[in-house]
N, C-alpha and C positions, 0 to 999 in steps of 0.2 A: 968588468969581471963579474961573472955570475955568482950569486950568493951560494953559501954552502947548502941551504935548504933547497934551492933550485936544483943543484947538482945531485943531491940525495934523492929528491923526488923523481928526477929524470931517470936516475939509475934504477930506482924501484919500479918505475913504469916499464923499463926495458926488461927487467927480470920477470915482472908479472906477465908480459907478453910472451917471453921465451918459454915459461913453464905453464902457460895458459892458466894463470891463477884465477880462481873464482872471485877473490876480493882483494883489494888493497885497503888495509886499515891504517888510518893516519891519526896519530894522537894530536888533536887539534890545539890543545892548550899550550903547546910548545912554541907555535909560530903565529904571527899576526895575520898572515895571508896564506893562500894555498896556490902556489904557482904551478899547478899541474898543467903541463902544456896541452893545449887543445889537440885532440886527435892522437895523442901518444898511446892511449890505452885501447886495446882491441875489444875484448869481451869481458873485461874485468870491472866489477862493481867497486865504487869508491865509498868507503864507510868511514865517517868521522867518529872519533872516540873523544869524548869530552867530559870533564868534571863540572862543567857549567851547564845550566839549563838551556841557554841559547848561545852556542858558539857563533863566532863571527860568520857572516854569510860567505861561503866559499866562491871562488871564481870559476870552478868547474862544477858540472852537474854531479850532485851527491846522491847516492842511492838511499842511504839511511844514516842515522846518528845513534850511537850507543852512549848512554850516560853512565859514568862511573861515580862512586861516592866522592865527595870533595875532601879527600884526605891524602896525606903523603903516600905515594906508592913508588916502589922501585921500577925500573924499566921493565924487568921481567914480570913484576906484579901487574903493571899496566897491561901487558900482553896477555897474561893469564886471565885476568878479569874480562878483557875485551873479547877474547876467543870463546870463553865459556858462555858469556852472555850472547854472543853472536850465534853460537850453536843452539842455545836454548831458545832463541828467538827465531831460528830457522833461516837466518841470513847466510849461513854456511853449514856444511854437513860433512860427515865422515866421508873421506875420499877426495875432498877438495884440497887444492893447494892455495895458500894465502900468503901475502906479503904484508908485514907489519912495520910501520915506521914510528919510532918513538924517541923520546929524549926526556930531559929534565927541564920543566918550565923555567926555572931560575936561570938556566943557561941560554935560553932563547933560541935554540936551534935543534933540529933533528940530528941525532948522532948514531942511531942504530937501525939496522935493517934486519928483521927476522923473516926467514922463509920457512914456512911450516907446511908439512904434509899431514893433514888431519886424518887420524886413524893409524898413523905410523909414528906419531910424535908422542913419546912417553915421558920425556923429560919434563914437559909442562903439564900434561894431563892425559888421562886415559879417556879418549873421546867417546868410546862406545857407551860409557855410562851417561854422558851428556845427552846422547841420542835417546836413551831410555827415559831420562828425566824430562826431556822435551815432550815425550809422548804422555807422561804421567802427570806432570805439574805444569800449569799455565806459566808461560815465560814471565809474565808480569809478577806473579807470586814468587817464583824462584829468584828473579832479579831483586825484588824488594827485600827478601830475607837475606840474600847474599850481601847486598849493599849495607844492610843494617849490621850484619855480623862483622864485616870489614871495618865499618865505622866504629863500632864498639871496641874492636880489637886495637884500633889505632888510638882512640881518644879515651877509652875507659869510661868510668862513670864517676863524676864529681872528683876527677883527678886521681882515681884509684884504678888499678888494673882490674879487668873483668874476665872471668872465665865462665863460660856457659855453653849449653848445647841446644840447638834447634833441630827437632826431628819432624820432617815434613812427609806427609803421605802415609797411606796404609794405616790410618789412625786406630782402627778397631784392633788390629793385631798389636800395634805399639802399646795401646792401653792394656791389652791382655798381658804383655810381657813387661809391665811396669807397675809401680804402685805410687800412690800419693803420699808425699812425706809431710806436706803442710796443707792447710786449707787452700783449695783451688781458688785463686783470686779472680778467675774468669767465670766462675760458676754463676749461672743465672742471668748473665747479661745477654742482650739480643745479639744475634750473629753479625748484624751490620756494625756493631760497636767493637766486635772482636775480629774484624777482617783486616788483614795485613795492609790492604790498600786504603784503609781509613787513616788519614794523616794524623788524627788524634791518638791513634794506637801506638804510634812510633815511640813517643816519650814514655808511655806506659810499659812497653816492652823493655826499654832501657832501664826503667826503674826496677822492674822485677828481675832483671838479669843478675842482680846480686843475690838472688835466692838460690839455695841449694837445689839441685835437680835440674831437669830438662824441660824445655817447652815442647809441647806436642801440638802440631799444626796440621789441620786437614789439608788434603791436596788442593782444595779450592781456595786456600788462604785463610780460613777461619781458625783462630787459636782455640784449641780445646782445653788446654790445661798448662799450668806452670808448676814447677816443684815436683816433677815426676822422677822417681828413682827407677833407672832402667835395669831390669833384672836379668835380661838375656845374657847367657855366658858366651864368650867368644869361642868359636870353633877352633879346636886345637890345630887344625891345618892352616889357619890364617896366621901369618906372621906380621906383626907390626914393627915399625922401626924402633930401635932402642931409645929410651928416654921419654917415651910417651906415657902419660899418667892414666889414672883410673877413668877419667872423663873420656879419653880417647878409646880406651878398651871398651867402655860401655857403649859408645857410639858404634864401634866396629861390631860389637855383639848384637845390638838391636837391628842393625842393617843386614846382618847375616841371616836372621830368622824372619825378617819381614821385607816388604818391597819399599820401605821408607828410605829417605835420604837424610843424613845427619850432617849438620854444619857445626863444627866445634871451634870455640875460641880458647886458646891456651892462655891461662892467667899469667903464667910465668914468662912466656916469650912474646905474647901478642900475635902469634901466628894463627892463621885460620886454615882448617883442614875440612875437606868434604869427604864423607864416607858413603859408599854404596856397595851392597853385597859383601860387607865386611872389609872392604878394601878402601884405602885412601886413593882418590883419583885426582885430587888437586890440593896443593898447598900454597897459600899466599903468605909470604914472609913479611913481617912488620919491618919497615925501613929502620935502619940503625941510627939515622940522624933525626 
């Protein structure tokens, strides 16, 4: 009798061929091997999604690997992060159809198949914004700050919930529409020490996440400031979901008057929301367990 993973993978391959999917995303941490039958996929790329640095070597040819932060994620959270990172990295694009396989690692088997038409799928994200982000912000920078935000949202800082905002891109205008509320802890340091891809900066950002105000980050990944109060008022034509606080209103406001992207961590819920042009285009919910 064939295993459940094999049956699900074969079914996913059949669906991918039928809809001419651009990519098949497989959440690799759920299963120990990758029984993708040889020759079953026609023109579909296989992309592994993993929370480990080096997932096990697959048995089929893999186009690429997407790395997610090593934190608990719901099935939908896994798909959201994988899709937005795949879009930012250029592996998939608006107009592509993709098939996603996922599950919960503790269960040891794939149990969900998602079929997405990027550009028409609004329940997960508004992909037109991701296309813009990919053009404005290097994928490595966007991936680094998104991973950090999701990790902070899940784990907090020293056991306490964290609420903060990262504003990336269009930094001159962001600085114009904001003011410093505390001494800027990044002032005077060399750019290489303030770059998001500097591993030593990660813990520094976590430490300063407890400060009031937002981080302002240049589009190339250099941190300009922390502790900025965002002054831009939200356009009256923009409607935010009920229950969102002042941090989210400020993020929507600053992105409505600049070309920046804002990533907001909710201190009360641990959810992460990404704003562009005053709108929320992706929300990643913190797992309830």
